[in-house]
CHARMM-style PDB file with segment names, atoms N, HN, CA, C and O in Angstrom:
ATOM      1  N   MET     1       0.834  -1.180   0.000  1.00  0.00      PROA
ATOM      2  CA  MET     1       0.000   0.000   0.000  1.00  0.00      PROA
ATOM      3  C   MET     1       0.883   1.248   0.000  1.00  0.00      PROA
ATOM      4  O   MET     1       1.982   1.241   0.554  1.00  0.00      PROA
ATOM      5  N   LEU     2       0.397   2.308  -0.620  1.00  0.00      PROA
ATOM      6  HN  LEU     2      -0.496   2.314  -1.070  1.00  0.00      PROA
ATOM      7  CA  LEU     2       1.158   3.539  -0.714  1.00  0.00      PROA
ATOM      8  C   LEU     2       1.245   4.248   0.632  1.00  0.00      PROA
ATOM      9  O   LEU     2       0.344   4.158   1.465  1.00  0.00      PROA
ATOM     10  N   LYS     3       2.340   4.947   0.814  1.00  0.00      PROA
ATOM     11  HN  LYS     3       3.072   5.020   0.137  1.00  0.00      PROA
ATOM     12  CA  LYS     3       2.468   5.781   2.010  1.00  0.00      PROA
ATOM     13  C   LYS     3       1.724   7.093   1.773  1.00  0.00      PROA
ATOM     14  O   LYS     3       1.714   7.619   0.661  1.00  0.00      PROA
ATOM     15  N   LEU     4       1.104   7.614   2.828  1.00  0.00      PROA
ATOM     16  HN  LEU     4       1.112   7.186   3.732  1.00  0.00      PROA
ATOM     17  CA  LEU     4       0.407   8.889   2.720  1.00  0.00      PROA
ATOM     18  C   LEU     4       1.393  10.027   2.922  1.00  0.00      PROA
ATOM     19  O   LEU     4       2.253   9.971   3.802  1.00  0.00      PROA
ATOM     20  N   LYS     5       1.264  11.047   2.109  1.00  0.00      PROA
ATOM     21  HN  LYS     5       0.566  11.093   1.394  1.00  0.00      PROA
ATOM     22  CA  LYS     5       2.107  12.224   2.280  1.00  0.00      PROA
ATOM     23  C   LYS     5       1.529  13.105   3.376  1.00  0.00      PROA
ATOM     24  O   LYS     5       0.311  13.202   3.526  1.00  0.00      PROA
ATOM     25  N   THR     6       2.399  13.739   4.133  1.00  0.00      PROA
ATOM     26  HN  THR     6       3.388  13.660   4.011  1.00  0.00      PROA
ATOM     27  CA  THR     6       1.979  14.714   5.131  1.00  0.00      PROA
ATOM     28  C   THR     6       1.580  15.989   4.405  1.00  0.00      PROA
ATOM     29  O   THR     6       2.275  16.431   3.490  1.00  0.00      PROA
ATOM     30  N   LYS     7       0.469  16.577   4.808  1.00  0.00      PROA
ATOM     31  HN  LYS     7      -0.095  16.218   5.552  1.00  0.00      PROA
ATOM     32  CA  LYS     7       0.044  17.846   4.216  1.00  0.00      PROA
ATOM     33  C   LYS     7       0.995  18.935   4.687  1.00  0.00      PROA
ATOM     34  O   LYS     7       1.116  19.178   5.888  1.00  0.00      PROA
ATOM     35  N   SER     8       1.673  19.593   3.748  1.00  0.00      PROA
ATOM     36  HN  SER     8       1.575  19.395   2.773  1.00  0.00      PROA
ATOM     37  CA  SER     8       2.711  20.546   4.135  1.00  0.00      PROA
ATOM     38  C   SER     8       2.127  21.766   4.835  1.00  0.00      PROA
ATOM     39  O   SER     8       2.803  22.366   5.670  1.00  0.00      PROA
ATOM     40  N   GLY     9       0.892  22.150   4.521  1.00  0.00      PROA
ATOM     41  HN  GLY     9       0.343  21.662   3.843  1.00  0.00      PROA
ATOM     42  CA  GLY     9       0.260  23.267   5.205  1.00  0.00      PROA
ATOM     43  C   GLY     9      -0.011  22.945   6.659  1.00  0.00      PROA
ATOM     44  O   GLY     9       0.176  23.793   7.532  1.00  0.00      PROA
ATOM     45  N   ALA    10      -0.447  21.730   6.926  1.00  0.00      PROA
ATOM     46  HN  ALA    10      -0.599  21.041   6.218  1.00  0.00      PROA
ATOM     47  CA  ALA    10      -0.718  21.301   8.300  1.00  0.00      PROA
ATOM     48  C   ALA    10       0.580  21.152   9.081  1.00  0.00      PROA
ATOM     49  O   ALA    10       0.632  21.433  10.279  1.00  0.00      PROA
ATOM     50  N   LYS    11       1.621  20.711   8.396  1.00  0.00      PROA
ATOM     51  HN  LYS    11       1.579  20.483   7.423  1.00  0.00      PROA
ATOM     52  CA  LYS    11       2.925  20.530   9.039  1.00  0.00      PROA
ATOM     53  C   LYS    11       3.457  21.863   9.565  1.00  0.00      PROA
ATOM     54  O   LYS    11       4.110  21.913  10.607  1.00  0.00      PROA
ATOM     55  N   LYS    12       3.168  22.953   8.825  1.00  0.00      PROA
ATOM     56  HN  LYS    12       2.637  22.913   7.979  1.00  0.00      PROA
ATOM     57  CA  LYS    12       3.643  24.275   9.220  1.00  0.00      PROA
ATOM     58  C   LYS    12       2.782  24.884  10.323  1.00  0.00      PROA
ATOM     59  O   LYS    12       3.271  25.716  11.087  1.00  0.00      PROA
ATOM     60  N   ARG    13       1.526  24.495  10.423  1.00  0.00      PROA
ATOM     61  HN  ARG    13       1.128  23.820   9.803  1.00  0.00      PROA
ATOM     62  CA  ARG    13       0.588  25.166  11.320  1.00  0.00      PROA
ATOM     63  C   ARG    13       0.380  24.484  12.668  1.00  0.00      PROA
ATOM     64  O   ARG    13       0.021  25.146  13.643  1.00  0.00      PROA
ATOM     65  N   PHE    14       0.597  23.178  12.740  1.00  0.00      PROA
ATOM     66  HN  PHE    14       0.888  22.640  11.949  1.00  0.00      PROA
ATOM     67  CA  PHE    14       0.274  22.432  13.949  1.00  0.00      PROA
ATOM     68  C   PHE    14       1.499  21.714  14.494  1.00  0.00      PROA
ATOM     69  O   PHE    14       2.398  21.336  13.743  1.00  0.00      PROA
ATOM     70  N   LYS    15       1.522  21.530  15.820  1.00  0.00      PROA
ATOM     71  HN  LYS    15       0.791  21.837  16.430  1.00  0.00      PROA
ATOM     72  CA  LYS    15       2.641  20.852  16.473  1.00  0.00      PROA
ATOM     73  C   LYS    15       2.078  19.912  17.533  1.00  0.00      PROA
ATOM     74  O   LYS    15       1.234  20.309  18.336  1.00  0.00      PROA
ATOM     75  N   LEU    16       2.540  18.689  17.533  1.00  0.00      PROA
ATOM     76  HN  LEU    16       3.226  18.367  16.880  1.00  0.00      PROA
ATOM     77  CA  LEU    16       2.109  17.712  18.532  1.00  0.00      PROA
ATOM     78  C   LEU    16       2.888  17.949  19.819  1.00  0.00      PROA
ATOM     79  O   LEU    16       4.109  18.101  19.787  1.00  0.00      PROA
ATOM     80  N   ILE    17       2.181  17.980  20.962  1.00  0.00      PROA
ATOM     81  HN  ILE    17       1.189  17.857  20.987  1.00  0.00      PROA
ATOM     82  CA  ILE    17       2.844  18.169  22.246  1.00  0.00      PROA
ATOM     83  C   ILE    17       2.835  16.854  23.013  1.00  0.00      PROA
ATOM     84  O   ILE    17       2.227  15.879  22.569  1.00  0.00      PROA
ATOM     85  N   GLY    18       3.496  16.820  24.143  1.00  0.00      PROA
ATOM     86  HN  GLY    18       3.990  17.612  24.504  1.00  0.00      PROA
ATOM     87  CA  GLY    18       3.771  15.585  24.865  1.00  0.00      PROA
ATOM     88  C   GLY    18       2.571  14.762  25.273  1.00  0.00      PROA
ATOM     89  O   GLY    18       2.640  13.533  25.250  1.00  0.00      PROA
ATOM     90  N   ASN    19       1.470  15.398  25.648  1.00  0.00      PROA
ATOM     91  HN  ASN    19       1.415  16.396  25.667  1.00  0.00      PROA
ATOM     92  CA  ASN    19       0.317  14.644  26.132  1.00  0.00      PROA
ATOM     93  C   ASN    19      -0.620  14.194  25.015  1.00  0.00      PROA
ATOM     94  O   ASN    19      -1.744  13.775  25.290  1.00  0.00      PROA
ATOM     95  N   GLY    20      -0.176  14.274  23.751  1.00  0.00      PROA
ATOM     96  HN  GLY    20       0.738  14.615  23.527  1.00  0.00      PROA
ATOM     97  CA  GLY    20      -0.978  13.794  22.632  1.00  0.00      PROA
ATOM     98  C   GLY    20      -1.895  14.837  22.035  1.00  0.00      PROA
ATOM     99  O   GLY    20      -2.600  14.560  21.065  1.00  0.00      PROA
ATOM    100  N   LYS    21      -1.896  16.037  22.602  1.00  0.00      PROA
ATOM    101  HN  LYS    21      -1.323  16.261  23.390  1.00  0.00      PROA
ATOM    102  CA  LYS    21      -2.725  17.106  22.052  1.00  0.00      PROA
ATOM    103  C   LYS    21      -1.940  17.865  20.995  1.00  0.00      PROA
ATOM    104  O   LYS    21      -0.728  17.691  20.860  1.00  0.00      PROA
ATOM    105  N   ILE    22      -2.641  18.708  20.249  1.00  0.00      PROA
ATOM    106  HN  ILE    22      -3.625  18.849  20.359  1.00  0.00      PROA
ATOM    107  CA  ILE    22      -2.013  19.467  19.181  1.00  0.00      PROA
ATOM    108  C   ILE    22      -2.171  20.950  19.485  1.00  0.00      PROA
ATOM    109  O   ILE    22      -3.261  21.415  19.817  1.00  0.00      PROA
ATOM    110  N   LYS    23      -1.064  21.691  19.366  1.00  0.00      PROA
ATOM    111  HN  LYS    23      -0.178  21.313  19.096  1.00  0.00      PROA
ATOM    112  CA  LYS    23      -1.155  23.127  19.601  1.00  0.00      PROA
ATOM    113  C   LYS    23      -1.183  23.866  18.276  1.00  0.00      PROA
ATOM    114  O   LYS    23      -0.703  23.367  17.258  1.00  0.00      PROA
ATOM    115  N   ARG    24      -1.759  25.072  18.305  1.00  0.00      PROA
ATOM    116  HN  ARG    24      -2.150  25.477  19.132  1.00  0.00      PROA
ATOM    117  CA  ARG    24      -1.899  25.896  17.121  1.00  0.00      PROA
ATOM    118  C   ARG    24      -1.774  27.355  17.511  1.00  0.00      PROA
ATOM    119  O   ARG    24      -1.933  27.709  18.679  1.00  0.00      PROA
ATOM    120  N   LYS    25      -1.489  28.198  16.534  1.00  0.00      PROA
ATOM    121  HN  LYS    25      -1.359  27.910  15.585  1.00  0.00      PROA
ATOM    122  CA  LYS    25      -1.446  29.642  16.768  1.00  0.00      PROA
ATOM    123  C   LYS    25      -2.863  30.187  16.676  1.00  0.00      PROA
ATOM    124  O   LYS    25      -3.712  29.616  15.991  1.00  0.00      PROA
ATOM    125  N   LYS    26      -3.112  31.278  17.357  1.00  0.00      PROA
ATOM    126  HN  LYS    26      -2.422  31.742  17.913  1.00  0.00      PROA
ATOM    127  CA  LYS    26      -4.411  31.927  17.274  1.00  0.00      PROA
ATOM    128  C   LYS    26      -4.461  32.834  16.052  1.00  0.00      PROA
ATOM    129  O   LYS    26      -3.430  33.314  15.581  1.00  0.00      PROA
ATOM    130  N   SER    27      -5.646  33.060  15.553  1.00  0.00      PROA
ATOM    131  HN  SER    27      -6.483  32.670  15.936  1.00  0.00      PROA
ATOM    132  CA  SER    27      -5.808  33.882  14.359  1.00  0.00      PROA
ATOM    133  C   SER    27      -5.969  35.354  14.732  1.00  0.00      PROA
ATOM    134  O   SER    27      -5.991  35.704  15.912  1.00  0.00      PROA
ATOM    135  N   PHE    28      -6.079  36.200  13.732  1.00  0.00      PROA
ATOM    136  HN  PHE    28      -6.061  35.916  12.773  1.00  0.00      PROA
ATOM    137  CA  PHE    28      -6.304  37.648  13.857  1.00  0.00      PROA
ATOM    138  C   PHE    28      -5.093  38.415  14.381  1.00  0.00      PROA
ATOM    139  O   PHE    28      -5.264  39.445  15.033  1.00  0.00      PROA
ATOM    140  N   LYS    29      -3.884  37.946  14.117  1.00  0.00      PROA
ATOM    141  HN  LYS    29      -3.745  37.109  13.587  1.00  0.00      PROA
ATOM    142  CA  LYS    29      -2.709  38.709  14.535  1.00  0.00      PROA
ATOM    143  C   LYS    29      -1.763  38.947  13.355  1.00  0.00      PROA
ATOM    144  O   LYS    29      -0.546  38.971  13.535  1.00  0.00      PROA
ATOM    145  N   ASN    30      -2.308  39.123  12.158  1.00  0.00      PROA
ATOM    146  HN  ASN    30      -3.297  39.103  12.011  1.00  0.00      PROA
ATOM    147  CA  ASN    30      -1.475  39.315  10.983  1.00  0.00      PROA
ATOM    148  C   ASN    30      -1.417  40.754  10.507  1.00  0.00      PROA
ATOM    149  O   ASN    30      -0.333  41.248  10.194  1.00  0.00      PROA
ATOM    150  N   HSD    31      -2.538  41.433  10.442  1.00  0.00      PROA
ATOM    151  HN  HSD    31      -3.418  41.031  10.696  1.00  0.00      PROA
ATOM    152  CA  HSD    31      -2.540  42.797   9.919  1.00  0.00      PROA
ATOM    153  C   HSD    31      -3.636  43.589  10.620  1.00  0.00      PROA
ATOM    154  O   HSD    31      -4.413  43.037  11.399  1.00  0.00      PROA
ATOM    155  N   LEU    32      -3.689  44.873  10.340  1.00  0.00      PROA
ATOM    156  HN  LEU    32      -3.057  45.322   9.708  1.00  0.00      PROA
ATOM    157  CA  LEU    32      -4.622  45.799  10.998  1.00  0.00      PROA
ATOM    158  C   LEU    32      -4.425  45.774  12.514  1.00  0.00      PROA
ATOM    159  O   LEU    32      -5.388  45.723  13.278  1.00  0.00      PROA
ATOM    160  N   LEU    33      -3.160  45.812  12.930  1.00  0.00      PROA
ATOM    161  HN  LEU    33      -2.378  45.853  12.309  1.00  0.00      PROA
ATOM    162  CA  LEU    33      -2.843  45.686  14.349  1.00  0.00      PROA
ATOM    163  C   LEU    33      -2.912  47.013  15.090  1.00  0.00      PROA
ATOM    164  O   LEU    33      -2.924  47.027  16.321  1.00  0.00      PROA
ATOM    165  N   THR    34      -2.960  48.129  14.367  1.00  0.00      PROA
ATOM    166  HN  THR    34      -2.951  48.118  13.367  1.00  0.00      PROA
ATOM    167  CA  THR    34      -2.939  49.426  15.042  1.00  0.00      PROA
ATOM    168  C   THR    34      -4.235  49.694  15.784  1.00  0.00      PROA
ATOM    169  O   THR    34      -4.233  50.401  16.792  1.00  0.00      PROA
ATOM    170  N   LYS    35      -5.322  49.152  15.314  1.00  0.00      PROA
ATOM    171  HN  LYS    35      -5.324  48.578  14.496  1.00  0.00      PROA
ATOM    172  CA  LYS    35      -6.604  49.401  15.982  1.00  0.00      PROA
ATOM    173  C   LYS    35      -6.893  48.417  17.111  1.00  0.00      PROA
ATOM    174  O   LYS    35      -7.875  48.583  17.835  1.00  0.00      PROA
ATOM    175  N   LYS    36      -6.067  47.412  17.270  1.00  0.00      PROA
ATOM    176  HN  LYS    36      -5.269  47.277  16.682  1.00  0.00      PROA
ATOM    177  CA  LYS    36      -6.291  46.411  18.321  1.00  0.00      PROA
ATOM    178  C   LYS    36      -5.529  46.811  19.583  1.00  0.00      PROA
ATOM    179  O   LYS    36      -4.433  47.365  19.502  1.00  0.00      PROA
ATOM    180  N   LYS    37      -6.100  46.534  20.727  1.00  0.00      PROA
ATOM    181  HN  LYS    37      -6.990  46.083  20.794  1.00  0.00      PROA
ATOM    182  CA  LYS    37      -5.499  46.878  22.008  1.00  0.00      PROA
ATOM    183  C   LYS    37      -4.276  45.997  22.273  1.00  0.00      PROA
ATOM    184  O   LYS    37      -4.175  44.883  21.761  1.00  0.00      PROA
ATOM    185  N   LYS    38      -3.354  46.516  23.080  1.00  0.00      PROA
ATOM    186  HN  LYS    38      -3.436  47.421  23.496  1.00  0.00      PROA
ATOM    187  CA  LYS    38      -2.139  45.757  23.419  1.00  0.00      PROA
ATOM    188  C   LYS    38      -2.478  44.442  24.106  1.00  0.00      PROA
ATOM    189  O   LYS    38      -1.862  43.409  23.844  1.00  0.00      PROA
ATOM    190  N   LYS    39      -3.461  44.500  24.981  1.00  0.00      PROA
ATOM    191  HN  LYS    39      -3.961  45.339  25.194  1.00  0.00      PROA
ATOM    192  CA  LYS    39      -3.862  43.298  25.728  1.00  0.00      PROA
ATOM    193  C   LYS    39      -4.375  42.221  24.785  1.00  0.00      PROA
ATOM    194  O   LYS    39      -4.065  41.041  24.949  1.00  0.00      PROA
ATOM    195  N   ARG    40      -5.162  42.635  23.796  1.00  0.00      PROA
ATOM    196  HN  ARG    40      -5.413  43.594  23.663  1.00  0.00      PROA
ATOM    197  CA  ARG    40      -5.711  41.682  22.834  1.00  0.00      PROA
ATOM    198  C   ARG    40      -4.610  41.052  21.991  1.00  0.00      PROA
ATOM    199  O   ARG    40      -4.620  39.844  21.756  1.00  0.00      PROA
ATOM    200  N   LYS    41      -3.661  41.868  21.534  1.00  0.00      PROA
ATOM    201  HN  LYS    41      -3.653  42.849  21.725  1.00  0.00      PROA
ATOM    202  CA  LYS    41      -2.562  41.348  20.722  1.00  0.00      PROA
ATOM    203  C   LYS    41      -1.678  40.407  21.525  1.00  0.00      PROA
ATOM    204  O   LYS    41      -1.184  39.410  20.997  1.00  0.00      PROA
ATOM    205  N   ARG    42      -1.478  40.722  22.801  1.00  0.00      PROA
ATOM    206  HN  ARG    42      -1.880  41.531  23.230  1.00  0.00      PROA
ATOM    207  CA  ARG    42      -0.660  39.865  23.660  1.00  0.00      PROA
ATOM    208  C   ARG    42      -1.311  38.506  23.856  1.00  0.00      PROA
ATOM    209  O   ARG    42      -0.634  37.478  23.840  1.00  0.00      PROA
ATOM    210  N   ARG    43      -2.627  38.501  24.042  1.00  0.00      PROA
ATOM    211  HN  ARG    43      -3.178  39.336  24.055  1.00  0.00      PROA
ATOM    212  CA  ARG    43      -3.343  37.232  24.206  1.00  0.00      PROA
ATOM    213  C   ARG    43      -3.396  36.425  22.913  1.00  0.00      PROA
ATOM    214  O   ARG    43      -3.442  35.195  22.943  1.00  0.00      PROA
ATOM    215  N   LEU    44      -3.389  37.117  21.783  1.00  0.00      PROA
ATOM    216  HN  LEU    44      -3.351  38.116  21.758  1.00  0.00      PROA
ATOM    217  CA  LEU    44      -3.400  36.415  20.498  1.00  0.00      PROA
ATOM    218  C   LEU    44      -2.060  35.759  20.184  1.00  0.00      PROA
ATOM    219  O   LEU    44      -2.002  34.854  19.352  1.00  0.00      PROA
ATOM    220  N   SER    45      -0.981  36.199  20.834  1.00  0.00      PROA
ATOM    221  HN  SER    45      -1.028  36.934  21.509  1.00  0.00      PROA
ATOM    222  CA  SER    45       0.309  35.592  20.534  1.00  0.00      PROA
ATOM    223  C   SER    45       0.533  34.285  21.264  1.00  0.00      PROA
ATOM    224  O   SER    45       1.504  33.586  20.975  1.00  0.00      PROA
ATOM    225  N   ASP    46      -0.337  33.928  22.207  1.00  0.00      PROA
ATOM    226  HN  ASP    46      -1.126  34.496  22.442  1.00  0.00      PROA
ATOM    227  CA  ASP    46      -0.214  32.649  22.890  1.00  0.00      PROA
ATOM    228  C   ASP    46      -0.648  31.506  21.970  1.00  0.00      PROA
ATOM    229  O   ASP    46      -1.361  31.714  20.989  1.00  0.00      PROA
ATOM    230  N   PHE    47      -0.206  30.309  22.307  1.00  0.00      PROA
ATOM    231  HN  PHE    47       0.374  30.140  23.104  1.00  0.00      PROA
ATOM    232  CA  PHE    47      -0.657  29.135  21.578  1.00  0.00      PROA
ATOM    233  C   PHE    47      -1.954  28.633  22.187  1.00  0.00      PROA
ATOM    234  O   PHE    47      -2.259  28.916  23.346  1.00  0.00      PROA
ATOM    235  N   SER    48      -2.705  27.894  21.406  1.00  0.00      PROA
ATOM    236  HN  SER    48      -2.458  27.664  20.465  1.00  0.00      PROA
ATOM    237  CA  SER    48      -3.969  27.336  21.856  1.00  0.00      PROA
ATOM    238  C   SER    48      -3.975  25.853  21.514  1.00  0.00      PROA
ATOM    239  O   SER    48      -3.182  25.398  20.689  1.00  0.00      PROA
ATOM    240  N   ILE    49      -4.866  25.102  22.145  1.00  0.00      PROA
ATOM    241  HN  ILE    49      -5.510  25.471  22.814  1.00  0.00      PROA
ATOM    242  CA  ILE    49      -4.992  23.667  21.892  1.00  0.00      PROA
ATOM    243  C   ILE    49      -6.132  23.453  20.889  1.00  0.00      PROA
ATOM    244  O   ILE    49      -7.183  24.087  20.976  1.00  0.00      PROA
ATOM    245  N   VAL    50      -5.900  22.555  19.950  1.00  0.00      PROA
ATOM    246  HN  VAL    50      -5.046  22.040  19.879  1.00  0.00      PROA
ATOM    247  CA  VAL    50      -6.914  22.230  18.949  1.00  0.00      PROA
ATOM    248  C   VAL    50      -8.095  21.539  19.630  1.00  0.00      PROA
ATOM    249  O   VAL    50      -7.904  20.709  20.520  1.00  0.00      PROA
ATOM    250  N   HSD    51      -9.300  21.878  19.217  1.00  0.00      PROA
ATOM    251  HN  HSD    51      -9.455  22.552  18.494  1.00  0.00      PROA
ATOM    252  CA  HSD    51     -10.512  21.282  19.791  1.00  0.00      PROA
ATOM    253  C   HSD    51     -10.577  19.799  19.448  1.00  0.00      PROA
ATOM    254  O   HSD    51     -10.111  19.376  18.390  1.00  0.00      PROA
ATOM    255  N   LYS    52     -11.158  19.015  20.350  1.00  0.00      PROA
ATOM    256  HN  LYS    52     -11.537  19.358  21.209  1.00  0.00      PROA
ATOM    257  CA  LYS    52     -11.163  17.556  20.165  1.00  0.00      PROA
ATOM    258  C   LYS    52     -11.944  17.117  18.933  1.00  0.00      PROA
ATOM    259  O   LYS    52     -11.676  16.044  18.394  1.00  0.00      PROA
ATOM    260  N   SER    53     -12.903  17.919  18.472  1.00  0.00      PROA
ATOM    261  HN  SER    53     -13.120  18.792  18.910  1.00  0.00      PROA
ATOM    262  CA  SER    53     -13.653  17.555  17.273  1.00  0.00      PROA
ATOM    263  C   SER    53     -12.806  17.668  16.005  1.00  0.00      PROA
ATOM    264  O   SER    53     -13.110  17.023  15.001  1.00  0.00      PROA
ATOM    265  N   GLU    54     -11.747  18.481  16.040  1.00  0.00      PROA
ATOM    266  HN  GLU    54     -11.500  19.005  16.856  1.00  0.00      PROA
ATOM    267  CA  GLU    54     -10.858  18.651  14.893  1.00  0.00      PROA
ATOM    268  C   GLU    54      -9.615  17.762  14.976  1.00  0.00      PROA
ATOM    269  O   GLU    54      -8.873  17.633  14.003  1.00  0.00      PROA
ATOM    270  N   MET    55      -9.397  17.159  16.129  1.00  0.00      PROA
ATOM    271  HN  MET    55     -10.000  17.265  16.919  1.00  0.00      PROA
ATOM    272  CA  MET    55      -8.163  16.420  16.391  1.00  0.00      PROA
ATOM    273  C   MET    55      -7.947  15.274  15.392  1.00  0.00      PROA
ATOM    274  O   MET    55      -6.842  15.105  14.877  1.00  0.00      PROA
ATOM    275  N   LYS    56      -8.979  14.500  15.120  1.00  0.00      PROA
ATOM    276  HN  LYS    56      -9.877  14.637  15.538  1.00  0.00      PROA
ATOM    277  CA  LYS    56      -8.856  13.335  14.242  1.00  0.00      PROA
ATOM    278  C   LYS    56      -8.443  13.760  12.834  1.00  0.00      PROA
ATOM    279  O   LYS    56      -7.589  13.127  12.212  1.00  0.00      PROA
ATOM    280  N   ASN    57      -9.051  14.830  12.338  1.00  0.00      PROA
ATOM    281  HN  ASN    57      -9.745  15.344  12.842  1.00  0.00      PROA
ATOM    282  CA  ASN    57      -8.765  15.320  10.994  1.00  0.00      PROA
ATOM    283  C   ASN    57      -7.326  15.816  10.875  1.00  0.00      PROA
ATOM    284  O   ASN    57      -6.658  15.544   9.877  1.00  0.00      PROA
ATOM    285  N   ILE    58      -6.851  16.534  11.871  1.00  0.00      PROA
ATOM    286  HN  ILE    58      -7.393  16.755  12.681  1.00  0.00      PROA
ATOM    287  CA  ILE    58      -5.499  17.083  11.821  1.00  0.00      PROA
ATOM    288  C   ILE    58      -4.459  15.975  11.974  1.00  0.00      PROA
ATOM    289  O   ILE    58      -3.422  16.002  11.311  1.00  0.00      PROA
ATOM    290  N   LYS    59      -4.731  15.007  12.838  1.00  0.00      PROA
ATOM    291  HN  LYS    59      -5.574  14.985  13.376  1.00  0.00      PROA
ATOM    292  CA  LYS    59      -3.792  13.882  12.987  1.00  0.00      PROA
ATOM    293  C   LYS    59      -3.691  13.094  11.687  1.00  0.00      PROA
ATOM    294  O   LYS    59      -2.624  12.579  11.353  1.00  0.00      PROA
ATOM    295  N   LYS    60      -4.785  12.999  10.961  1.00  0.00      PROA
ATOM    296  HN  LYS    60      -5.652  13.418  11.232  1.00  0.00      PROA
ATOM    297  CA  LYS    60      -4.766  12.312   9.673  1.00  0.00      PROA
ATOM    298  C   LYS    60      -3.911  13.081   8.674  1.00  0.00      PROA
ATOM    299  O   LYS    60      -3.186  12.473   7.886  1.00  0.00      PROA
ATOM    300  N   GLN    61      -3.985  14.411   8.694  1.00  0.00      PROA
ATOM    301  HN  GLN    61      -4.573  14.905   9.334  1.00  0.00      PROA
ATOM    302  CA  GLN    61      -3.166  15.234   7.792  1.00  0.00      PROA
ATOM    303  C   GLN    61      -1.698  15.156   8.142  1.00  0.00      PROA
ATOM    304  O   GLN    61      -0.841  15.251   7.263  1.00  0.00      PROA
ATOM    305  N   LEU    62      -1.396  14.983   9.435  1.00  0.00      PROA
ATOM    306  HN  LEU    62      -2.093  14.907  10.149  1.00  0.00      PROA
ATOM    307  CA  LEU    62       0.001  14.909   9.869  1.00  0.00      PROA
ATOM    308  C   LEU    62       0.549  13.492   9.855  1.00  0.00      PROA
ATOM    309  O   LEU    62       1.724  13.286  10.159  1.00  0.00      PROA
ATOM    310  N   ASN    63      -0.272  12.519   9.511  1.00  0.00      PROA
ATOM    311  HN  ASN    63      -1.227  12.687   9.265  1.00  0.00      PROA
ATOM    312  CA  ASN    63       0.103  11.095   9.497  1.00  0.00      PROA
ATOM    313  C   ASN    63       0.573  10.631  10.864  1.00  0.00      PROA
ATOM    314  O   ASN    63       1.622   9.998  10.991  1.00  0.00      PROA
ATOM    315  N   ILE    64      -0.205  10.949  11.880  1.00  0.00      PROA
ATOM    316  HN  ILE    64      -1.056  11.463  11.778  1.00  0.00      PROA
ATOM    317  CA  ILE    64       0.117  10.525  13.247  1.00  0.00      PROA
ATOM    318  C   ILE    64      -0.767   9.348  13.622  1.00  0.00      PROA
ATOM    319  OT1 ILE    64      -0.665   8.829  14.734  1.00  0.00      PROA
TER     320      ILE     64
END
């Protein structure tokens, strides 16, 4: 059987952490930053955990 290729977009966006969960960056921190408050931008720079309903799909893209 053929090997599945890892989706290169998913490889760049998601990272598997030690407890089996997947971390991701938060959105809305790319442009139009002058109108956003410092507190909001600071919170957007943190990583977040992928929701469990999306976990199966992302693991399939990463070949995990």
